C-alpha positions, -999 to 999 in steps of 0.1 A, spaced: -209 -276 -691 -202 -279 -654 -198 -313 -647 -221 -314 -617 -251 -311 -641 -239 -337 -668 -243 -364 -639 -283 -359 -649 -290 -366 -687 -297 -337 -706 -333 -343 -714 -345 -356 -681 -324 -322 -671 -349 -298 -692 -374 -315 -685 -376 -314 -648 -361 -282 -649 -392 -270 -669 -417 -284 -646 -404 -268 -617 -407 -233 -640 -438 -239 -648 -449 -238 -611 -463 -204 -616 -478 -206 -642 -496 -241 -638 -507 -221 -605 -521 -192 -624 -537 -208 -656 -553 -239 -638 -578 -218 -618 -589 -194 -645 -618 -209 -651 -622 -211 -615 -618 -175 -610 -662 -163 -610 -669 -194 -591 -644 -188 -562 -656 -151 -562 -689 -163 -559 -685 -184 -531 -661 -164 -509 -685 -131 -514 -668 -109 -540 -693 -84 -550 -673 -67 -575 -669 -92 -602 -633 -78 -618 -617 -82 -576 -615 -116 -591 -586 -108 -607 -571 -101 -574 -565 -145 -571 -536 -138 -600 -521 -109 -592 -517 -124 -554 -497 -146 -565 -476 -123 -589 -472 -100 -555 -457 -131 -538 -441 -147 -567 -420 -111 -568 -412 -107 -532 -399 -148 -528 -374 -139 -558 -356 -115 -541 -351 -138 -516 -347 -169 -533 -315 -159 -554 -293 -144 -528 -297 -168 -509 -292 -197 -533 -254 -179 -539 -251 -184 -500 -264 -222 -491 -265 -235 -523 -294 -243 -551 -310 -269 -533 -320 -262 -501 -336 -225 -509 -357 -248 -533 -368 -278 -503 -376 -244 -482 -401 -228 -514 -420 -263 -517 -424 -264 -485 -440 -226 -482 -457 -232 -516 -475 -266 -501 -488 -244 -474 -500 -219 -491 -525 -244 -514 -535 -258 -480 -547 -226 -470 -562 -214 -503 -578 -253 -506 -595 -250 -472 -604 -209 -470 -638 -196 -458 -633 -160 -472 -614 -142 -501 -587 -125 -476 -580 -160 -465 -575 -172 -504 -556 -142 -507 -533 -150 -480 -530 -186 -491 -517 -174 -526 -495 -148 -518 -477 -178 -504 -480 -196 -531 -462 -172 -547 -433 -167 -524 -428 -206 -520 -431 -208 -561 -400 -185 -563 -376 -205 -557 -384 -231 -582 -387 -206 -611 -359 -182 -601 -332 -207 -589 -334 -233 -623 -322 -204 -642 -296 -196 -620 -285 -237 -625 -287 -240 -663 -265 -205 -651 -240 -227 -634 -235 -250 -668 -238 -230 -697 -229 -190 -704 -236 -172 -734 -261 -180 -768 -257 -220 -754 -275 -206 -719 -304 -190 -740 -303 -228 -764 -311 -242 -731 -336 -216 -718 -350 -217 -746 -357 -253 -747 -364 -252 -711 -395 -225 -715 -405 -245 -749 -410 -276 -727 -425 -259 -695 -452 -237 -721 -472 -273 -728 -480 -272 -690 -498 -239 -692 -516 -253 -721 -534 -279 -708 -538 -263 -671 -567 -245 -681 -583 -280 -696 -575 -295 -658 -588 -264 -637 -619 -268 -658 -623 -306 -653 -619 -303 -616 -640 -274 -612 -669 -294 -630 -661 -326 -614 -652 -320 -576 -655 -285 -571 -626 -255 -571 -610 -265 -539 -598 -298 -554 -577 -277 -579 -557 -262 -546 -550 -301 -539 -542 -305 -573 -515 -280 -569 -503 -295 -540 -500 -330 -548 -478 -317 -583 -461 -293 -561 -449 -325 -541 -442 -350 -572 -417 -322 -589 -400 -319 -553 -395 -355 -549 -379 -354 -580 -359 -327 -574 -348 -339 -546 -337 -377 -555 -324 -373 -593 -308 -331 -594 -271 -324 -578 -258 -297 -566 -244 -271 -593 -227 -246 -571 -196 -262 -554 -189 -249 -516 -161 -230 -529 -182 -211 -553 -205 -202 -523 -209 -170 -510 -207 -161 -471 -239 -148 -460 -236 -111 -452 -252 -83 -459 -222 -61 -474 -214 -85 -493 -252 -87 -506 -250 -50 -512 -217 -48 -529 -233 -78 -551 -261 -56 -558 -242 -29 -568 -228 -49 -595 -258 -54 -611 -274 -19 -603 -240 -6 -622 -245 -30 -654 -262 -11 -677 -277 -37 -697 -290 -54 -665 -305 -24 -657 -323 -25 -695 -330 -54 -701 -345 -61 -667 -370 -25 -667 -378 -45 -706 -385 -72 -694 -406 -57 -666 -431 -40 -696 -432 -74 -712 -443 -88 -683 -466 -61 -676 -489 -66 -708 -482 -106 -704 -501 -109 -671 -524 -82 -678 -537 -110 -701 -533 -137 -679 -556 -115 -655 -582 -107 -681 -584 -135 -702 -613 -156 -687 -628 -124 -686 -629 -113 -722 -630 -143 -737 -660 -157 -714 -678 -125 -705 -670 -105 -747 -669 -135 -768 -696 -157 -747 -673 -188 -756 -679 -209 -724 -666 -241 -717 -643 -237 -744 -621 -214 -732 -597 -237 -722 -589 -244 -759 -589 -210 -765 -561 -202 -742 -548 -234 -750 -539 -223 -782 -522 -192 -774 -499 -211 -750 -487 -233 -776 -481 -202 -798 -454 -190 -771 -442 -226 -773 -435 -221 -809 -418 -191 -802 -397 -205 -780 -387 -233 -803 -384 -212 -835 -358 -191 -811 -338 -220 -795 -330 -230 -832 -322 -195 -844 -307 -177 -812 -268 -193 -815 -265 -179 -853 -285 -148 -848 -279 -137 -813 -304 -126 -784 -302 -90 -790 -314 -94 -831 -341 -119 -820 -354 -101 -787 -359 -69 -814 -374 -82 -839 -396 -99 -816 -408 -70 -801 -410 -52 -834 -435 -75 -850 -454 -79 -814 -456 -43 -808 -466 -35 -850 -496 -58 -849 -511 -45 -815 -507 -9 -831 -525 -19 -861 -554 -38 -844 -556 -8 -817 -560 21 -845 -587 3 -863 -604 -5 -830 -605 29 -820 -617 42 -856 -647 14 -861 -652 9 -825 -669 -22 -811 -655 -55 -806 -633 -74 -833 -649 -107 -843 -635 -138 -823 -610 -144 -855 -595 -114 -860 -593 -112 -817 -574 -150 -823 -554 -143 -851 -533 -110 -834 -532 -127 -796 -512 -160 -819 -488 -135 -839 -483 -116 -808 -475 -143 -786 -455 -165 -802 -434 -132 -810 -431 -129 -774 -415 -166 -776 -386 -146 -788 -382 -121 -763 -387 -134 -730 -359 -163 -726 -335 -139 -743 -345 -112 -722 -334 -130 -692 -305 -143 -709 -291 -109 -717 -295 -93 -684 -282 -122 -664 -252 -128 -690 -226 -103 -678 -231 -113 -640 -227 -149 -638 -206 -152 -609 -238 -139 -588 -264 -156 -615 -288 -161 -581 -285 -125 -563 -291 -117 -602 -312 -138 -614 -333 -126 -580 -332 -88 -589 -342 -94 -619 -373 -116 -614 -381 -91 -585 -376 -61 -603 -395 -75 -633 -429 -80 -615 -422 -45 -596 -432 -31 -629 -452 -56 -645 -481 -55 -618 -493 -19 -617 -498 -21 -654 -507 -53 -656 -536 -38 -628 -539 -8 -651 -547 -28 -680 -572 -53 -665 -594 -25 -641 -601 -13 -679 -605 -48 -698 -648 -37 -690 -664 -50 -722 -637 -42 -747 -608 -59 -755 -593 -18 -766 -570 -17 -733 -551 -53 -736 -541 -45 -774 -529 -8 -767 -510 -19 -737 -494 -46 -758 -485 -15 -785 -471 6 -760 -451 -14 -737 -441 -39 -767 -424 -2 -782 -409 13 -754 -393 -22 -740 -380 -21 -779 -369 20 -775 -351 10 -744 -332 -16 -757 -324 1 -789 -307 32 -761 -289 5 -744 -272 -9 -774 -269 28 -787 -249 37 -758 -226 4 -750 -192 -5 -769 -201 -41 -754 -215 -65 -781 -243 -86 -760 -244 -110 -790 
């Protein structure tokens, strides 16, 4: 472990990294109970268009990642995180005072751009201090703690919506970001030494990008992550619509959403215990197989029988599938970045940008078809998980390197 990282106690390091990484998830999940209300007040006539409040943030997030990582390799981790927080806080202010839907989306895009730095750069910070299976274990610990934040975010969002209105949701995000910003600035040391920083010039950046694009494992695992993320974002964008408009759970929505979020945390926690012994690739492929199989079975049943399944059937599918996702998401990030630790910031950026670029169209495709039925979501999970599994199998079959 890097000596700089040792200056911060391990437990505090995990909590701080988790809080920073969770800023994107918090920004999405806390708004879910309010999507229809925001859309109504801002004169969105086509109800499903309210989903763009979610996808706009992901778009900005994808763009922001492309710059945050490479620049952190040149100027250090902390300055770029400072800049990201400032942009995020500006975006929250715009959304908080938005008087039309376009202004809301501009604020959400800025929130995504700003949140990219505290989401992406902590992965590079972890890579600065750890490697191999230990890096995957630390990422799993971070993700386990992180998942508790989006698990409670919808409760906070619904409470704020009922008590003070939807604009207070963005005020809460602004204050939360400010708090983690101050904590990071005061407590976390810089992990990228001056002598390890790369001089900023386009030639070196393009050369580093070439290193990424020439890595078979990097490309494969990044595309695989994008496929899985497409299904995941599709769920996030349609969760409120499915639970409230199809299953009519009303104000119980945060409880159902939180239970699913906790199931991912359970997957992350189990993964952190097993990954050092079993290996990243082994657990990733098993997780994809379980998620793909459960989704395929439910898709076939729904296609034959038709109609809407009982909510308990839908919940069993969600819990099993998302627990499996806990094995997949952290490991795919670690597998992609592992061979390229010397350019960890740029690699993390390309992973984030490219996987988001793959994921957003897939999530929109799932979202526009989820009109009164859960079949498009379940089928999307089945197809995308097995495509991801097949891609990883092809990569490993053609590679002489054992990334375990």
